[in-house]
C-alpha positions in Angstrom: -40.1 -42.4 -7.2 -41.3 -39.2 -6.7 -41.0 -39.1 -2.8 -37.3 -40.4 -3.9 -36.8 -37.4 -6.2 -37.9 -35.1 -3.8 -35.3 -36.2 -1.3 -32.7 -36.2 -3.5 -33.4 -32.7 -4.8 -33.4 -31.2 -1.5 -30.4 -33.2 -0.4 -28.7 -31.6 -3.7 -30.2 -28.0 -3.1 -28.8 -28.1 0.5 -25.5 -29.1 -0.4 -25.3 -27.1 -3.4 -26.3 -23.7 -1.1 -23.5 -24.7 1.3 -21.0 -24.6 -1.0 -22.2 -21.7 -3.0 -19.4 -19.1 -1.7 -16.8 -21.7 -2.9 -18.4 -21.6 -6.6 -18.8 -17.8 -6.4 -14.8 -17.7 -6.0 -14.6 -18.2 -9.8 -14.9 -14.5 -10.1 -11.8 -13.7 -8.3 -9.9 -16.1 -10.7 -6.8 -14.5 -12.8 -6.0 -17.7 -14.5 -7.6 -21.0 -15.9 -5.6 -22.9 -13.2 -6.8 -21.1 -10.5 -10.5 -21.8 -12.1 -9.5 -25.5 -11.9 -8.8 -25.1 -8.4 -12.2 -23.6 -7.3 -13.8 -25.9 -9.9 -12.2 -29.1 -8.0 -13.1 -27.3 -4.5 -16.7 -26.8 -5.6 -17.0 -30.4 -6.5 -15.1 -31.8 -3.4 -17.4 -29.8 -1.1 -20.5 -31.2 -2.9 -19.1 -34.9 -3.0 -18.3 -34.6 0.9 -22.0 -33.9 1.4 -23.5 -36.1 -1.4 -20.9 -39.2 -1.4 -19.6 -39.2 1.7 -18.6 -43.1 1.2 -16.6 -42.0 -2.2 -15.2 -39.2 -0.5 -13.2 -41.1 2.5 -10.1 -41.9 0.3 -10.2 -38.5 -0.9 -10.4 -36.8 2.4 -7.7 -39.4 3.8 -5.3 -38.3 1.2 -5.8 -34.7 2.1 -4.7 -35.5 5.6 -1.7 -36.9 4.1 -1.1 -33.8 2.1 -1.7 -31.5 5.0 0.7 -33.4 7.3 3.5 -33.6 4.5 3.2 -30.3 3.6 2.6 -28.8 7.0 0.0 -26.6 5.8 -3.3 -26.8 4.6 -4.3 -24.3 2.2 -7.4 -24.2 -0.1 -4.8 -25.0 -3.2 -2.8 -27.5 -1.2 -6.1 -29.1 0.0 -7.2 -29.4 -3.9 -3.8 -30.9 -5.2 -3.9 -33.6 -2.6 -7.3 -34.4 -3.5 -6.4 -34.8 -7.1 -3.8 -37.3 -6.3 -6.1 -39.7 -4.2 -6.9 -43.0 -6.1 -10.6 -42.5 -5.4 -11.0 -38.7 -6.9 -12.2 -40.2 -10.2 -14.6 -42.5 -8.3 -16.1 -39.6 -6.1 -16.2 -37.3 -9.2 -18.4 -39.9 -11.4 -20.6 -40.6 -8.3 -21.4 -36.8 -7.9 -22.0 -36.2 -11.5 -24.5 -39.1 -11.6 -26.7 -37.8 -8.4 -26.6 -34.4 -10.1 -28.1 -35.7 -13.1 -30.4 -37.7 -11.1 -32.3 -34.5 -10.0 -31.8 -33.0 -13.5 -28.0 -31.0 -13.1 -25.4 -31.5 -15.4 -22.6 -29.8 -13.3 -19.8 -30.2 -15.9 -21.9 -28.2 -18.3 -23.0 -25.6 -15.7 -19.1 -25.0 -14.5 -18.0 -24.9 -18.7 -20.1 -22.1 -19.0 -18.5 -20.0 -15.8 -15.2 -20.9 -17.0 -15.9 -19.8 -20.5 -17.0 -16.4 -19.2 -14.5 -15.8 -17.1 -11.9 -16.3 -19.6 -13.8 -14.3 -22.2 -13.9 -11.8 -19.5 -10.2 -11.7 -18.4 -9.1 -11.7 -22.4 -11.1 -8.6 -22.8 -10.2 -6.8 -20.1 -6.4 -7.9 -20.3 -6.1 -6.7 -24.2 -7.8 -3.4 -23.1 -5.3 -2.6 -19.8 -2.8 -0.5 -21.7 -5.6 1.7 -23.2 -7.3 1.9 -19.8 -4.2 3.0 -18.3 -3.4 5.9 -20.5 -6.9 7.2 -20.5 -7.2 6.9 -16.9 -4.0 9.2 -16.5 -5.3 11.8 -19.2 -8.7 12.0 -17.2 -6.9 12.6 -14.0 -4.3 15.0 -15.6 -7.6 17.0 -16.9 -9.4 17.3 -13.6 -11.3 13.9 -13.8 -14.6 15.6 -14.6 -17.6 12.7 -14.9 -18.0 13.7 -18.5 -14.2 13.0 -19.0 -14.7 9.9 -17.4 -17.5 8.8 -19.4 -15.9 9.3 -22.8 -12.9 7.5 -21.6 -14.8 4.4 -20.5 -16.6 4.3 -23.9 -13.1 4.0 -25.5 -12.1 1.3 -23.0 -15.5 -0.5 -23.5 -14.8 -0.6 -27.1 -11.4 -1.7 -27.0 -12.4 -4.5 -24.8 -15.3 -5.6 -27.0 -13.1 -5.4 -30.3 -11.5 -8.4 -28.7 -14.7 -10.3 -28.1 -15.3 -12.5 -31.3 -19.2 -12.3 -30.4 -19.1 -8.3 -31.0 -17.4 -8.2 -34.5 -19.9 -7.2 -36.3 -21.0 -4.6 -33.5 -17.7 -3.3 -33.5 -17.0 -2.8 -37.2 -20.4 -0.8 -37.1 -19.3 1.8 -34.3 -15.8 1.8 -36.2 -17.3 3.0 -39.2 -19.6 5.3 -37.3 -16.9 7.3 -35.7 -14.3 7.3 -38.7 -11.8 4.9 -37.2 -8.9 4.3 -39.5 -7.5 1.2 -37.4 -10.2 -0.5 -35.1 -7.8 -1.8 -32.7 -6.5 1.7 -32.3 -9.4 3.9 -31.1 -7.4 6.8 -29.9 -5.6 7.3 -33.4 -7.5 10.0 -35.0 -10.1 10.2 -31.6 -12.7 12.5 -32.0 -14.8 13.0 -28.7 -18.1 14.8 -30.7 -18.2 11.5 -33.0 -18.0 9.4 -30.0 -21.8 10.1 -29.1 -23.1 7.2 -26.6 -26.8 8.5 -27.9 -25.8 6.9 -31.4 -28.1 3.7 -32.1 -25.0 1.8 -33.1 -23.3 2.4 -29.2 -26.1 0.5 -27.3 -25.3 -2.8 -28.6 -21.6 -2.3 -27.8 -22.2 -0.9 -24.3 -25.0 -3.8 -23.5 -22.7 -6.3 -25.2 -19.8 -5.6 -22.5 -21.9 -5.5 -19.7 -23.0 -9.1 -20.6 -19.5 -9.8 -21.2 -18.8 -8.7 -17.4 -21.6 -10.4 -16.0 -20.6 -13.6 -17.6 -17.1 -13.1 -16.3 -18.5 -12.2 -12.8 -17.5 -8.7 -12.7 -19.2 -5.3 -13.5 -17.6 -2.4 -15.8 -17.8 0.0 -12.8 -15.9 -2.0 -10.7 -13.3 -3.1 -13.5 -12.7 0.5 -14.5 -12.1 1.6 -11.0 -9.6 -1.5 -10.4 
């Protein structure tokens, strides 16, 4: 049993590593639909190596779809695969093999999906204020200090849309005398927005964690 488990663990690890690039694609997704394409592409890649028999009818359906559409893009491949009569059976076989080596693929994916959606929601909600802030910084010469101040406001604007950070946002809003927690620029006083204040650290770290869960980072998102 031990030798069989070790063999299966090696096989699973090799298959996982071979499809790691596909899984990493979650960080480029801008919608739930795109996330599910990446998810199913990852599952398909794993199943092709770990469940070759169950994957046969799925690959046949993919080939039929490519011929009919006269194309073979990634999204088209996944859409065709989902239509295969053997799609569900292939996934069931894959999940069983993963569980045998102690990996819950579905739970793992749900964590990535929730993290990406959380990040996209926060970034989208703070997009308008980011545009305003970046324009203001550019008009004032784009100094490092101005950029840092602007990023603080933007980070807060994202955090206020993250339920897990509600308490931290309320504390910061109180510290800087914010009248409307959803409108940080109303009555903005740069001197009060001091990142050295102890109430700022939880927001800064919280925003970094949200970005990491979403497959991004704050500096790249600000520059985008």
